[in-house]
PDB file with SEQRES, HELIX, SHEET and CRYST1 records, atoms N, CA, C and O in Angstrom:
SEQRES   1 A   83  MET THR THR PHE VAL PHE ARG SER GLN GLY GLN PRO THR          
SEQRES   2 A   83  ARG ASP SER LEU VAL MET ARG VAL ILE THR ALA LEU THR          
SEQRES   3 A   83  GLU LEU GLU ILE ASP GLY ALA GLY ILE GLU LEU LEU ALA          
SEQRES   4 A   83  ARG GLY ILE ARG ALA MET SER ASP ASP ASP GLY GLY LEU          
SEQRES   5 A   83  VAL ILE ALA ASP VAL SER GLY PRO PRO GLY TRP GLN THR          
SEQRES   6 A   83  ARG ALA GLY ALA LEU LEU ALA ARG HIS GLY LEU ARG CYS          
SEQRES   7 A   83  LEU PRO TYR ALA ALA                                          
HELIX    1 AA1 LEU A   17  ILE A   30  1                                  14    
HELIX    2 AA2 TRP A   63  ARG A   66  1                                   4    
HELIX    3 AA3 GLY A   68  ARG A   73  1                                   6    
SHEET    1 AA1 4 GLU A  36  ASP A  47  0                                        
SHEET    2 AA1 4 GLY A  50  SER A  58 -1                                        
SHEET    3 AA1 4 THR A   2  SER A   8 -1                                        
SHEET    4 AA1 4 LEU A  76  PRO A  80 -1                                        
CRYST1    1.000    1.000    1.000  90.00  90.00  90.00 P 1           1          
ATOM      1  N   MET A   1       0.844  -1.168   0.000  1.00  0.00           N  
ATOM      2  CA  MET A   1       0.000   0.000   0.000  1.00  0.00           C  
ATOM      3  C   MET A   1       0.886   1.225   0.000  1.00  0.00           C  
ATOM      4  O   MET A   1       1.873   1.298   0.731  1.00  0.00           O  
ATOM      5  N   THR A   2       0.522   2.181  -0.825  1.00  0.00           N  
ATOM      6  CA  THR A   2       1.226   3.450  -0.901  1.00  0.00           C  
ATOM      7  C   THR A   2       0.188   4.555  -0.848  1.00  0.00           C  
ATOM      8  O   THR A   2      -0.941   4.390  -1.310  1.00  0.00           O  
ATOM      9  N   THR A   3       0.579   5.665  -0.289  1.00  0.00           N  
ATOM     10  CA  THR A   3      -0.302   6.825  -0.256  1.00  0.00           C  
ATOM     11  C   THR A   3       0.075   7.745  -1.408  1.00  0.00           C  
ATOM     12  O   THR A   3       1.252   8.033  -1.628  1.00  0.00           O  
ATOM     13  N   PHE A   4      -0.931   8.199  -2.138  1.00  0.00           N  
ATOM     14  CA  PHE A   4      -0.718   9.056  -3.300  1.00  0.00           C  
ATOM     15  C   PHE A   4      -1.463  10.363  -3.113  1.00  0.00           C  
ATOM     16  O   PHE A   4      -2.477  10.431  -2.417  1.00  0.00           O  
ATOM     17  N   VAL A   5      -0.936  11.402  -3.751  1.00  0.00           N  
ATOM     18  CA  VAL A   5      -1.625  12.686  -3.782  1.00  0.00           C  
ATOM     19  C   VAL A   5      -2.094  12.932  -5.214  1.00  0.00           C  
ATOM     20  O   VAL A   5      -1.330  12.780  -6.167  1.00  0.00           O  
ATOM     21  N   PHE A   6      -3.346  13.308  -5.345  1.00  0.00           N  
ATOM     22  CA  PHE A   6      -3.952  13.612  -6.638  1.00  0.00           C  
ATOM     23  C   PHE A   6      -4.267  15.100  -6.672  1.00  0.00           C  
ATOM     24  O   PHE A   6      -4.805  15.655  -5.714  1.00  0.00           O  
ATOM     25  N   ARG A   7      -3.928  15.735  -7.783  1.00  0.00           N  
ATOM     26  CA  ARG A   7      -4.219  17.152  -7.987  1.00  0.00           C  
ATOM     27  C   ARG A   7      -4.860  17.326  -9.357  1.00  0.00           C  
ATOM     28  O   ARG A   7      -4.739  16.468 -10.231  1.00  0.00           O  
ATOM     29  N   SER A   8      -5.543  18.450  -9.525  1.00  0.00           N  
ATOM     30  CA  SER A   8      -6.123  18.774 -10.826  1.00  0.00           C  
ATOM     31  C   SER A   8      -5.027  19.114 -11.814  1.00  0.00           C  
ATOM     32  O   SER A   8      -3.985  19.665 -11.462  1.00  0.00           O  
ATOM     33  N   GLN A   9      -5.295  18.771 -13.057  1.00  0.00           N  
ATOM     34  CA  GLN A   9      -4.370  19.071 -14.150  1.00  0.00           C  
ATOM     35  C   GLN A   9      -5.199  19.595 -15.307  1.00  0.00           C  
ATOM     36  O   GLN A   9      -6.291  19.088 -15.569  1.00  0.00           O  
ATOM     37  N   GLY A  10      -4.705  20.581 -15.987  1.00  0.00           N  
ATOM     38  CA  GLY A  10      -5.408  21.076 -17.165  1.00  0.00           C  
ATOM     39  C   GLY A  10      -6.564  21.983 -16.814  1.00  0.00           C  
ATOM     40  O   GLY A  10      -6.529  22.708 -15.819  1.00  0.00           O  
ATOM     41  N   GLN A  11      -7.582  21.933 -17.637  1.00  0.00           N  
ATOM     42  CA  GLN A  11      -8.730  22.821 -17.502  1.00  0.00           C  
ATOM     43  C   GLN A  11      -9.576  22.458 -16.282  1.00  0.00           C  
ATOM     44  O   GLN A  11      -9.742  21.281 -15.963  1.00  0.00           O  
ATOM     45  N   PRO A  12     -10.110  23.476 -15.605  1.00  0.00           N  
ATOM     46  CA  PRO A  12     -11.014  23.194 -14.486  1.00  0.00           C  
ATOM     47  C   PRO A  12     -12.256  22.454 -14.982  1.00  0.00           C  
ATOM     48  O   PRO A  12     -12.648  22.583 -16.142  1.00  0.00           O  
ATOM     49  N   THR A  13     -12.848  21.702 -14.116  1.00  0.00           N  
ATOM     50  CA  THR A  13     -14.053  20.948 -14.450  1.00  0.00           C  
ATOM     51  C   THR A  13     -15.088  21.164 -13.359  1.00  0.00           C  
ATOM     52  O   THR A  13     -14.746  21.537 -12.236  1.00  0.00           O  
ATOM     53  N   ARG A  14     -16.346  20.931 -13.686  1.00  0.00           N  
ATOM     54  CA  ARG A  14     -17.396  21.085 -12.675  1.00  0.00           C  
ATOM     55  C   ARG A  14     -17.427  19.910 -11.713  1.00  0.00           C  
ATOM     56  O   ARG A  14     -17.968  20.032 -10.614  1.00  0.00           O  
ATOM     57  N   ASP A  15     -16.862  18.782 -12.099  1.00  0.00           N  
ATOM     58  CA  ASP A  15     -16.838  17.618 -11.214  1.00  0.00           C  
ATOM     59  C   ASP A  15     -15.863  17.870 -10.075  1.00  0.00           C  
ATOM     60  O   ASP A  15     -14.797  18.452 -10.275  1.00  0.00           O  
ATOM     61  N   SER A  16     -16.234  17.431  -8.885  1.00  0.00           N  
ATOM     62  CA  SER A  16     -15.343  17.629  -7.748  1.00  0.00           C  
ATOM     63  C   SER A  16     -14.088  16.776  -7.910  1.00  0.00           C  
ATOM     64  O   SER A  16     -14.108  15.729  -8.558  1.00  0.00           O  
ATOM     65  N   LEU A  17     -13.021  17.235  -7.322  1.00  0.00           N  
ATOM     66  CA  LEU A  17     -11.750  16.514  -7.378  1.00  0.00           C  
ATOM     67  C   LEU A  17     -11.901  15.120  -6.777  1.00  0.00           C  
ATOM     68  O   LEU A  17     -11.380  14.150  -7.328  1.00  0.00           O  
ATOM     69  N   VAL A  18     -12.602  15.014  -5.663  1.00  0.00           N  
ATOM     70  CA  VAL A  18     -12.802  13.711  -5.018  1.00  0.00           C  
ATOM     71  C   VAL A  18     -13.533  12.761  -5.958  1.00  0.00           C  
ATOM     72  O   VAL A  18     -13.138  11.603  -6.093  1.00  0.00           O  
ATOM     73  N   MET A  19     -14.591  13.233  -6.609  1.00  0.00           N  
ATOM     74  CA  MET A  19     -15.345  12.360  -7.512  1.00  0.00           C  
ATOM     75  C   MET A  19     -14.509  11.939  -8.710  1.00  0.00           C  
ATOM     76  O   MET A  19     -14.628  10.805  -9.174  1.00  0.00           O  
ATOM     77  N   ARG A  20     -13.666  12.830  -9.220  1.00  0.00           N  
ATOM     78  CA  ARG A  20     -12.807  12.454 -10.348  1.00  0.00           C  
ATOM     79  C   ARG A  20     -11.807  11.385  -9.930  1.00  0.00           C  
ATOM     80  O   ARG A  20     -11.531  10.469 -10.705  1.00  0.00           O  
ATOM     81  N   VAL A  21     -11.256  11.484  -8.717  1.00  0.00           N  
ATOM     82  CA  VAL A  21     -10.319  10.465  -8.229  1.00  0.00           C  
ATOM     83  C   VAL A  21     -11.035   9.125  -8.090  1.00  0.00           C  
ATOM     84  O   VAL A  21     -10.533   8.101  -8.553  1.00  0.00           O  
ATOM     85  N   ILE A  22     -12.198   9.128  -7.458  1.00  0.00           N  
ATOM     86  CA  ILE A  22     -12.952   7.880  -7.275  1.00  0.00           C  
ATOM     87  C   ILE A  22     -13.313   7.271  -8.627  1.00  0.00           C  
ATOM     88  O   ILE A  22     -13.175   6.062  -8.813  1.00  0.00           O  
ATOM     89  N   THR A  23     -13.767   8.082  -9.563  1.00  0.00           N  
ATOM     90  CA  THR A  23     -14.138   7.583 -10.889  1.00  0.00           C  
ATOM     91  C   THR A  23     -12.937   6.983 -11.605  1.00  0.00           C  
ATOM     92  O   THR A  23     -13.037   5.895 -12.173  1.00  0.00           O  
ATOM     93  N   ALA A  24     -11.806   7.675 -11.585  1.00  0.00           N  
ATOM     94  CA  ALA A  24     -10.607   7.174 -12.267  1.00  0.00           C  
ATOM     95  C   ALA A  24     -10.129   5.866 -11.647  1.00  0.00           C  
ATOM     96  O   ALA A  24      -9.808   4.923 -12.370  1.00  0.00           O  
ATOM     97  N   LEU A  25     -10.079   5.796 -10.315  1.00  0.00           N  
ATOM     98  CA  LEU A  25      -9.622   4.564  -9.664  1.00  0.00           C  
ATOM     99  C   LEU A  25     -10.594   3.420  -9.915  1.00  0.00           C  
ATOM    100  O   LEU A  25     -10.171   2.274 -10.069  1.00  0.00           O  
ATOM    101  N   THR A  26     -11.882   3.714  -9.956  1.00  0.00           N  
ATOM    102  CA  THR A  26     -12.872   2.679 -10.261  1.00  0.00           C  
ATOM    103  C   THR A  26     -12.679   2.153 -11.679  1.00  0.00           C  
ATOM    104  O   THR A  26     -12.731   0.943 -11.902  1.00  0.00           O  
ATOM    105  N   GLU A  27     -12.457   3.046 -12.637  1.00  0.00           N  
ATOM    106  CA  GLU A  27     -12.203   2.606 -14.018  1.00  0.00           C  
ATOM    107  C   GLU A  27     -10.967   1.719 -14.086  1.00  0.00           C  
ATOM    108  O   GLU A  27     -10.959   0.714 -14.796  1.00  0.00           O  
ATOM    109  N   LEU A  28      -9.925   2.088 -13.349  1.00  0.00           N  
ATOM    110  CA  LEU A  28      -8.707   1.273 -13.349  1.00  0.00           C  
ATOM    111  C   LEU A  28      -8.976  -0.103 -12.754  1.00  0.00           C  
ATOM    112  O   LEU A  28      -8.466  -1.105 -13.254  1.00  0.00           O  
ATOM    113  N   GLU A  29      -9.774  -0.159 -11.688  1.00  0.00           N  
ATOM    114  CA  GLU A  29     -10.123  -1.454 -11.092  1.00  0.00           C  
ATOM    115  C   GLU A  29     -10.900  -2.306 -12.091  1.00  0.00           C  
ATOM    116  O   GLU A  29     -10.615  -3.493 -12.252  1.00  0.00           O  
ATOM    117  N   ILE A  30     -11.877  -1.707 -12.757  1.00  0.00           N  
ATOM    118  CA  ILE A  30     -12.699  -2.434 -13.729  1.00  0.00           C  
ATOM    119  C   ILE A  30     -11.845  -2.928 -14.896  1.00  0.00           C  
ATOM    120  O   ILE A  30     -12.069  -4.024 -15.410  1.00  0.00           O  
ATOM    121  N   ASP A  31     -10.871  -2.123 -15.314  1.00  0.00           N  
ATOM    122  CA  ASP A  31      -9.993  -2.491 -16.431  1.00  0.00           C  
ATOM    123  C   ASP A  31      -8.949  -3.537 -16.048  1.00  0.00           C  
ATOM    124  O   ASP A  31      -8.159  -3.955 -16.895  1.00  0.00           O  
ATOM    125  N   GLY A  32      -8.932  -3.965 -14.786  1.00  0.00           N  
ATOM    126  CA  GLY A  32      -8.008  -5.007 -14.364  1.00  0.00           C  
ATOM    127  C   GLY A  32      -6.582  -4.535 -14.162  1.00  0.00           C  
ATOM    128  O   GLY A  32      -5.641  -5.301 -14.371  1.00  0.00           O  
ATOM    129  N   ALA A  33      -6.408  -3.283 -13.758  1.00  0.00           N  
ATOM    130  CA  ALA A  33      -5.063  -2.738 -13.551  1.00  0.00           C  
ATOM    131  C   ALA A  33      -4.419  -3.250 -12.268  1.00  0.00           C  
ATOM    132  O   ALA A  33      -3.242  -2.988 -12.017  1.00  0.00           O  
ATOM    133  N   GLY A  34      -5.178  -3.977 -11.458  1.00  0.00           N  
ATOM    134  CA  GLY A  34      -4.620  -4.526 -10.224  1.00  0.00           C  
ATOM    135  C   GLY A  34      -4.495  -3.508  -9.108  1.00  0.00           C  
ATOM    136  O   GLY A  34      -3.710  -3.703  -8.180  1.00  0.00           O  
ATOM    137  N   ILE A  35      -5.251  -2.428  -9.182  1.00  0.00           N  
ATOM    138  CA  ILE A  35      -5.194  -1.427  -8.120  1.00  0.00           C  
ATOM    139  C   ILE A  35      -6.471  -1.486  -7.294  1.00  0.00           C  
ATOM    140  O   ILE A  35      -7.508  -1.968  -7.750  1.00  0.00           O  
ATOM    141  N   GLU A  36      -6.370  -0.980  -6.064  1.00  0.00           N  
ATOM    142  CA  GLU A  36      -7.519  -0.973  -5.172  1.00  0.00           C  
ATOM    143  C   GLU A  36      -7.413   0.221  -4.241  1.00  0.00           C  
ATOM    144  O   GLU A  36      -6.369   0.448  -3.629  1.00  0.00           O  
ATOM    145  N   LEU A  37      -8.493   0.983  -4.135  1.00  0.00           N  
ATOM    146  CA  LEU A  37      -8.588   2.055  -3.154  1.00  0.00           C  
ATOM    147  C   LEU A  37      -8.858   1.383  -1.823  1.00  0.00           C  
ATOM    148  O   LEU A  37      -9.856   0.677  -1.676  1.00  0.00           O  
ATOM    149  N   LEU A  38      -7.988   1.592  -0.855  1.00  0.00           N  
ATOM    150  CA  LEU A  38      -8.088   0.865   0.404  1.00  0.00           C  
ATOM    151  C   LEU A  38      -9.151   1.442   1.328  1.00  0.00           C  
ATOM    152  O   LEU A  38      -9.578   2.587   1.176  1.00  0.00           O  
ATOM    153  N   ALA A  39      -9.565   0.629   2.283  1.00  0.00           N  
ATOM    154  CA  ALA A  39     -10.673   0.969   3.170  1.00  0.00           C  
ATOM    155  C   ALA A  39     -10.460   2.265   3.947  1.00  0.00           C  
ATOM    156  O   ALA A  39     -11.426   2.921   4.339  1.00  0.00           O  
ATOM    157  N   ARG A  40      -9.209   2.633   4.169  1.00  0.00           N  
ATOM    158  CA  ARG A  40      -8.965   3.896   4.885  1.00  0.00           C  
ATOM    159  C   ARG A  40      -9.471   5.070   4.081  1.00  0.00           C  
ATOM    160  O   ARG A  40      -9.626   6.172   4.607  1.00  0.00           O  
ATOM    161  N   GLY A  41      -9.731   4.835   2.800  1.00  0.00           N  
ATOM    162  CA  GLY A  41     -10.382   5.830   1.969  1.00  0.00           C  
ATOM    163  C   GLY A  41      -9.508   6.972   1.527  1.00  0.00           C  
ATOM    164  O   GLY A  41      -8.294   6.842   1.374  1.00  0.00           O  
ATOM    165  N   ILE A  42     -10.165   8.096   1.326  1.00  0.00           N  
ATOM    166  CA  ILE A  42      -9.478   9.255   0.786  1.00  0.00           C  
ATOM    167  C   ILE A  42      -9.742  10.464   1.669  1.00  0.00           C  
ATOM    168  O   ILE A  42     -10.746  10.542   2.377  1.00  0.00           O  
ATOM    169  N   ARG A  43      -8.818  11.393   1.602  1.00  0.00           N  
ATOM    170  CA  ARG A  43      -8.925  12.625   2.374  1.00  0.00           C  
ATOM    171  C   ARG A  43      -8.755  13.804   1.429  1.00  0.00           C  
ATOM    172  O   ARG A  43      -7.799  13.849   0.654  1.00  0.00           O  
ATOM    173  N   ALA A  44      -9.670  14.750   1.488  1.00  0.00           N  
ATOM    174  CA  ALA A  44      -9.596  15.949   0.655  1.00  0.00           C  
ATOM    175  C   ALA A  44      -9.147  17.120   1.511  1.00  0.00           C  
ATOM    176  O   ALA A  44      -9.578  17.271   2.654  1.00  0.00           O  
ATOM    177  N   MET A  45      -8.288  17.933   0.955  1.00  0.00           N  
ATOM    178  CA  MET A  45      -7.785  19.110   1.658  1.00  0.00           C  
ATOM    179  C   MET A  45      -7.230  20.079   0.641  1.00  0.00           C  
ATOM    180  O   MET A  45      -7.368  19.863  -0.563  1.00  0.00           O  
ATOM    181  N   SER A  46      -6.608  21.136   1.103  1.00  0.00           N  
ATOM    182  CA  SER A  46      -5.966  22.077   0.189  1.00  0.00           C  
ATOM    183  C   SER A  46      -4.702  22.621   0.836  1.00  0.00           C  
ATOM    184  O   SER A  46      -4.530  22.575   2.054  1.00  0.00           O  
ATOM    185  N   ASP A  47      -3.831  23.133  -0.012  1.00  0.00           N  
ATOM    186  CA  ASP A  47      -2.611  23.785   0.448  1.00  0.00           C  
ATOM    187  C   ASP A  47      -2.396  25.018  -0.420  1.00  0.00           C  
ATOM    188  O   ASP A  47      -3.319  25.460  -1.104  1.00  0.00           O  
ATOM    189  N   ASP A  48      -1.203  25.571  -0.402  1.00  0.00           N  
ATOM    190  CA  ASP A  48      -0.930  26.786  -1.171  1.00  0.00           C  
ATOM    191  C   ASP A  48      -1.101  26.592  -2.677  1.00  0.00           C  
ATOM    192  O   ASP A  48      -1.286  27.567  -3.406  1.00  0.00           O  
ATOM    193  N   ASP A  49      -1.042  25.344  -3.152  1.00  0.00           N  
ATOM    194  CA  ASP A  49      -1.176  25.057  -4.581  1.00  0.00           C  
ATOM    195  C   ASP A  49      -2.601  24.693  -4.981  1.00  0.00           C  
ATOM    196  O   ASP A  49      -2.850  24.389  -6.148  1.00  0.00           O  
ATOM    197  N   GLY A  50      -3.539  24.718  -4.042  1.00  0.00           N  
ATOM    198  CA  GLY A  50      -4.931  24.410  -4.350  1.00  0.00           C  
ATOM    199  C   GLY A  50      -5.400  23.108  -3.732  1.00  0.00           C  
ATOM    200  O   GLY A  50      -4.791  22.587  -2.798  1.00  0.00           O  
ATOM    201  N   GLY A  51      -6.502  22.591  -4.276  1.00  0.00           N  
ATOM    202  CA  GLY A  51      -7.105  21.373  -3.750  1.00  0.00           C  
ATOM    203  C   GLY A  51      -6.280  20.139  -4.059  1.00  0.00           C  
ATOM    204  O   GLY A  51      -5.580  20.069  -5.069  1.00  0.00           O  
ATOM    205  N   LEU A  52      -6.382  19.161  -3.157  1.00  0.00           N  
ATOM    206  CA  LEU A  52      -5.706  17.889  -3.365  1.00  0.00           C  
ATOM    207  C   LEU A  52      -6.476  16.791  -2.665  1.00  0.00           C  
ATOM    208  O   LEU A  52      -7.240  17.038  -1.732  1.00  0.00           O  
ATOM    209  N   VAL A  53      -6.261  15.583  -3.129  1.00  0.00           N  
ATOM    210  CA  VAL A  53      -6.849  14.401  -2.516  1.00  0.00           C  
ATOM    211  C   VAL A  53      -5.713  13.455  -2.187  1.00  0.00           C  
ATOM    212  O   VAL A  53      -4.856  13.182  -3.027  1.00  0.00           O  
ATOM    213  N   ILE A  54      -5.709  12.954  -0.954  1.00  0.00           N  
ATOM    214  CA  ILE A  54      -4.719  11.968  -0.532  1.00  0.00           C  
ATOM    215  C   ILE A  54      -5.457  10.643  -0.398  1.00  0.00           C  
ATOM    216  O   ILE A  54      -6.467  10.555   0.300  1.00  0.00           O  
ATOM    217  N   ALA A  55      -4.948   9.613  -1.070  1.00  0.00           N  
ATOM    218  CA  ALA A  55      -5.629   8.319  -1.087  1.00  0.00           C  
ATOM    219  C   ALA A  55      -4.634   7.192  -0.882  1.00  0.00           C  
ATOM    220  O   ALA A  55      -3.516   7.227  -1.397  1.00  0.00           O  
ATOM    221  N   ASP A  56      -5.058   6.188  -0.120  1.00  0.00           N  
ATOM    222  CA  ASP A  56      -4.267   4.974   0.070  1.00  0.00           C  
ATOM    223  C   ASP A  56      -4.677   3.982  -1.008  1.00  0.00           C  
ATOM    224  O   ASP A  56      -5.834   3.570  -1.083  1.00  0.00           O  
ATOM    225  N   VAL A  57      -3.712   3.602  -1.843  1.00  0.00           N  
ATOM    226  CA  VAL A  57      -3.990   2.745  -2.989  1.00  0.00           C  
ATOM    227  C   VAL A  57      -2.989   1.597  -3.000  1.00  0.00           C  
ATOM    228  O   VAL A  57      -1.791   1.809  -2.812  1.00  0.00           O  
ATOM    229  N   SER A  58      -3.478   0.389  -3.220  1.00  0.00           N  
ATOM    230  CA  SER A  58      -2.570  -0.735  -3.429  1.00  0.00           C  
ATOM    231  C   SER A  58      -2.569  -1.056  -4.913  1.00  0.00           C  
ATOM    232  O   SER A  58      -3.581  -0.912  -5.599  1.00  0.00           O  
ATOM    233  N   GLY A  59      -1.422  -1.492  -5.392  1.00  0.00           N  
ATOM    234  CA  GLY A  59      -1.321  -1.835  -6.804  1.00  0.00           C  
ATOM    235  C   GLY A  59       0.102  -2.162  -7.176  1.00  0.00           C  
ATOM    236  O   GLY A  59       1.010  -2.008  -6.360  1.00  0.00           O  
ATOM    237  N   PRO A  60       0.309  -2.612  -8.396  1.00  0.00           N  
ATOM    238  CA  PRO A  60       1.656  -2.956  -8.840  1.00  0.00           C  
ATOM    239  C   PRO A  60       2.523  -1.698  -8.921  1.00  0.00           C  
ATOM    240  O   PRO A  60       2.011  -0.607  -9.170  1.00  0.00           O  
ATOM    241  N   PRO A  61       3.826  -1.846  -8.715  1.00  0.00           N  
ATOM    242  CA  PRO A  61       4.722  -0.688  -8.790  1.00  0.00           C  
ATOM    243  C   PRO A  61       4.568   0.042 -10.125  1.00  0.00           C  
ATOM    244  O   PRO A  61       4.496  -0.581 -11.185  1.00  0.00           O  
ATOM    245  N   GLY A  62       4.519   1.353 -10.054  1.00  0.00           N  
ATOM    246  CA  GLY A  62       4.440   2.168 -11.257  1.00  0.00           C  
ATOM    247  C   GLY A  62       3.075   2.253 -11.906  1.00  0.00           C  
ATOM    248  O   GLY A  62       2.958   2.743 -13.029  1.00  0.00           O  
ATOM    249  N   TRP A  63       2.033   1.783 -11.219  1.00  0.00           N  
ATOM    250  CA  TRP A  63       0.696   1.800 -11.832  1.00  0.00           C  
ATOM    251  C   TRP A  63       0.300   3.199 -12.268  1.00  0.00           C  
ATOM    252  O   TRP A  63      -0.333   3.369 -13.309  1.00  0.00           O  
ATOM    253  N   GLN A  64       0.670   4.213 -11.472  1.00  0.00           N  
ATOM    254  CA  GLN A  64       0.239   5.580 -11.787  1.00  0.00           C  
ATOM    255  C   GLN A  64       0.878   6.095 -13.069  1.00  0.00           C  
ATOM    256  O   GLN A  64       0.294   6.936 -13.752  1.00  0.00           O  
ATOM    257  N   THR A  65       2.066   5.607 -13.407  1.00  0.00           N  
ATOM    258  CA  THR A  65       2.711   5.995 -14.661  1.00  0.00           C  
ATOM    259  C   THR A  65       1.981   5.352 -15.840  1.00  0.00           C  
ATOM    260  O   THR A  65       1.695   6.016 -16.836  1.00  0.00           O  
ATOM    261  N   ARG A  66       1.683   4.067 -15.723  1.00  0.00           N  
ATOM    262  CA  ARG A  66       0.969   3.365 -16.793  1.00  0.00           C  
ATOM    263  C   ARG A  66      -0.460   3.887 -16.964  1.00  0.00           C  
ATOM    264  O   ARG A  66      -1.029   3.803 -18.053  1.00  0.00           O  
ATOM    265  N   ALA A  67      -1.029   4.420 -15.897  1.00  0.00           N  
ATOM    266  CA  ALA A  67      -2.401   4.934 -15.951  1.00  0.00           C  
ATOM    267  C   ALA A  67      -2.442   6.423 -16.276  1.00  0.00           C  
ATOM    268  O   ALA A  67      -3.490   7.056 -16.145  1.00  0.00           O  
ATOM    269  N   GLY A  68      -1.325   6.979 -16.695  1.00  0.00           N  
ATOM    270  CA  GLY A  68      -1.232   8.421 -16.937  1.00  0.00           C  
ATOM    271  C   GLY A  68      -2.282   8.967 -17.884  1.00  0.00           C  
ATOM    272  O   GLY A  68      -2.854  10.027 -17.627  1.00  0.00           O  
ATOM    273  N   ALA A  69      -2.549   8.255 -18.985  1.00  0.00           N  
ATOM    274  CA  ALA A  69      -3.530   8.740 -19.963  1.00  0.00           C  
ATOM    275  C   ALA A  69      -4.934   8.763 -19.365  1.00  0.00           C  
ATOM    276  O   ALA A  69      -5.685   9.715 -19.578  1.00  0.00           O  
ATOM    277  N   LEU A  70      -5.287   7.728 -18.624  1.00  0.00           N  
ATOM    278  CA  LEU A  70      -6.604   7.689 -18.001  1.00  0.00           C  
ATOM    279  C   LEU A  70      -6.726   8.793 -16.954  1.00  0.00           C  
ATOM    280  O   LEU A  70      -7.748   9.475 -16.890  1.00  0.00           O  
ATOM    281  N   LEU A  71      -5.704   8.969 -16.145  1.00  0.00           N  
ATOM    282  CA  LEU A  71      -5.733  10.030 -15.133  1.00  0.00           C  
ATOM    283  C   LEU A  71      -5.856  11.399 -15.796  1.00  0.00           C  
ATOM    284  O   LEU A  71      -6.618  12.247 -15.333  1.00  0.00           O  
ATOM    285  N   ALA A  72      -5.112  11.615 -16.874  1.00  0.00           N  
ATOM    286  CA  ALA A  72      -5.174  12.896 -17.589  1.00  0.00           C  
ATOM    287  C   ALA A  72      -6.559  13.128 -18.177  1.00  0.00           C  
ATOM    288  O   ALA A  72      -7.051  14.257 -18.191  1.00  0.00           O  
ATOM    289  N   ARG A  73      -7.186  12.066 -18.661  1.00  0.00           N  
ATOM    290  CA  ARG A  73      -8.539  12.189 -19.210  1.00  0.00           C  
ATOM    291  C   ARG A  73      -9.515  12.697 -18.147  1.00  0.00           C  
ATOM    292  O   ARG A  73     -10.497  13.367 -18.467  1.00  0.00           O  
ATOM    293  N   HIS A  74      -9.240  12.376 -16.887  1.00  0.00           N  
ATOM    294  CA  HIS A  74     -10.070  12.849 -15.775  1.00  0.00           C  
ATOM    295  C   HIS A  74      -9.532  14.146 -15.173  1.00  0.00           C  
ATOM    296  O   HIS A  74     -10.025  14.613 -14.146  1.00  0.00           O  
ATOM    297  N   GLY A  75      -8.522  14.721 -15.815  1.00  0.00           N  
ATOM    298  CA  GLY A  75      -7.970  15.982 -15.335  1.00  0.00           C  
ATOM    299  C   GLY A  75      -7.185  15.841 -14.053  1.00  0.00           C  
ATOM    300  O   GLY A  75      -7.204  16.732 -13.204  1.00  0.00           O  
ATOM    301  N   LEU A  76      -6.477  14.700 -13.905  1.00  0.00           N  
ATOM    302  CA  LEU A  76      -5.745  14.417 -12.674  1.00  0.00           C  
ATOM    303  C   LEU A  76      -4.268  14.189 -12.942  1.00  0.00           C  
ATOM    304  O   LEU A  76      -3.874  13.732 -14.015  1.00  0.00           O  
ATOM    305  N   ARG A  77      -3.482  14.511 -11.967  1.00  0.00           N  
ATOM    306  CA  ARG A  77      -2.097  14.049 -11.928  1.00  0.00           C  
ATOM    307  C   ARG A  77      -1.901  13.402 -10.570  1.00  0.00           C  
ATOM    308  O   ARG A  77      -2.545  13.784  -9.593  1.00  0.00           O  
ATOM    309  N   CYS A  78      -1.010  12.419 -10.511  1.00  0.00           N  
ATOM    310  CA  CYS A  78      -0.855  11.592  -9.322  1.00  0.00           C  
ATOM    311  C   CYS A  78       0.620  11.391  -9.025  1.00  0.00           C  
ATOM    312  O   CYS A  78       1.408  11.062  -9.911  1.00  0.00           O  
ATOM    313  N   LEU A  79       0.981  11.594  -7.772  1.00  0.00           N  
ATOM    314  CA  LEU A  79       2.354  11.378  -7.319  1.00  0.00           C  
ATOM    315  C   LEU A  79       2.327  10.685  -5.968  1.00  0.00           C  
ATOM    316  O   LEU A  79       1.373  10.852  -5.208  1.00  0.00           O  
ATOM    317  N   PRO A  80       3.368   9.902  -5.655  1.00  0.00           N  
ATOM    318  CA  PRO A  80       3.445   9.345  -4.304  1.00  0.00           C  
ATOM    319  C   PRO A  80       3.450  10.486  -3.284  1.00  0.00           C  
ATOM    320  O   PRO A  80       4.044  11.538  -3.521  1.00  0.00           O  
ATOM    321  N   TYR A  81       2.794  10.273  -2.167  1.00  0.00           N  
ATOM    322  CA  TYR A  81       2.674  11.285  -1.117  1.00  0.00           C  
ATOM    323  C   TYR A  81       3.838  11.155  -0.151  1.00  0.00           C  
ATOM    324  O   TYR A  81       4.110  10.078   0.379  1.00  0.00           O  
ATOM    325  N   ALA A  82       4.508  12.253   0.063  1.00  0.00           N  
ATOM    326  CA  ALA A  82       5.597  12.295   1.049  1.00  0.00           C  
ATOM    327  C   ALA A  82       5.113  13.124   2.230  1.00  0.00           C  
ATOM    328  O   ALA A  82       4.964  14.341   2.127  1.00  0.00           O  
ATOM    329  N   ALA A  83       4.872  12.465   3.333  1.00  0.00           N  
ATOM    330  CA  ALA A  83       4.335  13.152   4.527  1.00  0.00           C  
ATOM    331  C   ALA A  83       5.332  14.114   5.123  1.00  0.00           C  
ATOM    332  O   ALA A  83       5.037  14.767   6.124  1.00  0.00           O  
TER     333      ALA A  83                                                      
END                                                                             
């Protein structure tokens, strides 16, 4: 399990950041990417750079790189979270 931070990328959208993260991760699960949003769930907050979502996700190493196109389609970028 790794904790990731998701931020908006590109044009603003009317969909909430949390819903875009949940939708993207659900699509990845359905597509058999081997990822899972863990029961601890997700946390939404903001910092000086704007809104962000922190989520605990299990999956194969580098899944977020391979899922880059899908994440971008949802207006997201994803990086490992460094506390």
